[in-house]
Steps between C-alpha positions, in 0.01 A plus 500: 500500500784738578638443150166599352485803726852606397420463132190714544700770676753502216218533250342781703837680518538467124155650455604795715809564290347421162447868423858576590623216278282624215630856532862380519448276200361789297785730609767245407326429168491870416865540601589208275315659208672833561845340516433297186388812314804695625746230394336475157531875455868485598561220250330705229715804578813284500402354162447847357836620629671189363343562159618862507852386592506253210377769261766743623771235466388433141512872423847518655620214279364675191664826600831322563480341156428838342785654699745237380406566137534874554845451651629276223815608315329473160232744604756742639693482173183560296400798711851647486500471120155655479609792716839528319695434818843340530501147364525229763797272444334173604808292413696652788233464766593263781250380754632524855238272650195336348317507833525878544467582129778761513706571193828679436670624189852390419 
């Protein structure tokens, strides 16, 4: 009989706190929804920034390619001839270092 009495008291205590459990459940559910929405928004922002970085890197590569063509010796020679400047003696040009792209005349 005492077992039955104890189980009834547990059930009665649960009934007393059922409203509290319901409120806590709703609060935790809403907090979970908020955190899920926040993390999704952060992932979206990160994806947008990553896309912008990739686009900027592509533009940088294109600009570097254009820069290398503009710095080529052939182009410099063509422009100097067009402007009637001193002719570049490309046979006497020695490269000091390929990594730094510096040149020196003999």
